C-alpha positions as CSV (number, residue, x, y, z in Angstrom):
1,M,15.4,19.2,4.2
2,K,12.8,21.8,3.5
3,R,9.5,21.4,5.5
4,T,6.2,21.7,3.7
5,T,3.0,22.7,5.3
6,E,-0.5,21.9,3.9
7,I,-3.6,23.8,5.0
8,H,-7.0,22.2,4.5
9,R,-10.4,23.3,5.5
10,M,-13.4,21.0,6.1
11,D,-17.0,21.3,7.3
12,W,-17.8,18.9,10.1
13,K,-21.4,19.1,11.5
14,G,-21.5,22.9,11.1
15,H,-18.0,23.5,12.3
16,L,-15.5,25.0,9.9
17,L,-12.2,23.3,10.7
18,E,-8.7,24.2,9.7
19,I,-6.3,21.3,9.4
20,T,-2.6,22.1,9.2
21,Y,-0.4,19.2,8.1
22,E,3.4,18.9,8.0
23,P,4.1,15.6,6.3
24,D,7.9,15.8,6.8
25,W,7.9,17.0,10.4
26,L,10.5,14.4,11.6
27,P,12.5,12.3,9.2
28,A,13.0,8.6,9.4
29,S,16.7,9.1,10.0
30,V,15.8,10.2,13.6
31,T,13.1,7.7,14.6
32,G,13.1,4.9,12.1
33,Q,10.0,6.1,10.4
34,D,8.7,9.4,9.0
35,F,6.6,11.5,11.5
36,A,4.0,14.1,10.5
37,H,2.5,16.9,12.5
38,L,-1.2,17.5,12.4
39,Q,-3.1,20.4,14.0
40,V,-6.8,20.9,13.9
41,R,-8.8,23.9,15.2
42,S,-12.3,25.1,14.9
43,I,-12.3,28.4,13.0
44,Y,-16.1,28.8,13.0
45,P,-17.3,28.8,15.7
46,T,-14.0,30.1,17.0
47,D,-12.2,27.5,19.2
48,A,-15.4,25.4,19.6
49,P,-14.8,22.2,21.5
50,L,-14.5,19.1,19.3
51,P,-14.7,15.4,20.3
52,I,-11.0,15.0,19.8
53,A,-10.1,18.4,21.4
54,P,-12.3,19.8,24.1
55,S,-10.2,23.0,24.0
56,G,-10.9,23.4,20.3
57,L,-7.3,22.8,19.3
58,Y,-5.8,19.3,18.5
59,A,-2.1,19.0,17.8
60,H,-0.4,15.6,17.4
61,A,2.7,14.1,15.9
62,L,2.2,10.6,14.5
63,P,3.7,8.3,11.9
64,R,3.0,9.7,8.4
65,S,2.0,6.2,7.2
66,I,-1.1,6.3,9.5
67,I,-2.3,9.5,7.8
68,T,-1.5,8.2,4.3
69,A,-3.4,4.9,5.0
70,A,-6.5,7.0,6.0
71,G,-6.4,8.8,2.7
72,G,-4.8,12.0,3.8
73,P,-5.1,14.5,6.7
74,V,-8.7,15.5,6.0
75,D,-9.9,11.9,5.8
76,Y,-7.9,11.0,8.9
77,I,-9.5,13.8,11.0
78,D,-12.9,12.9,9.7
79,V,-12.5,9.3,10.8
80,M,-11.1,10.5,14.2
81,L,-14.1,12.9,14.8
82,E,-16.6,10.2,13.9
83,A,-15.0,7.6,16.0
84,E,-14.8,9.9,19.1
85,T,-18.5,10.9,18.5
86,L,-19.5,7.3,18.5
87,L,-17.5,6.5,21.6
88,A,-19.1,9.4,23.5
89,A,-22.6,8.3,22.6
């Protein structure tokens, strides 16, 4: 199976973020469900800390259905950032 990688950019509170998304990272034949890989980093300011990644880099493998249910990788990250911001307040 050929892997595909999507690259998205979004502005979040003055931070330019790059989201790299591999929707077919680990097939269901291995785990029982499809897993995707998601990576987020701040590209401006470079490696700035984020609520979900104090080091400025977030990488995680999770069921693809979670990202799909959120509306895609950009919407998923937006929700995660907002949730973590609220928890920190």
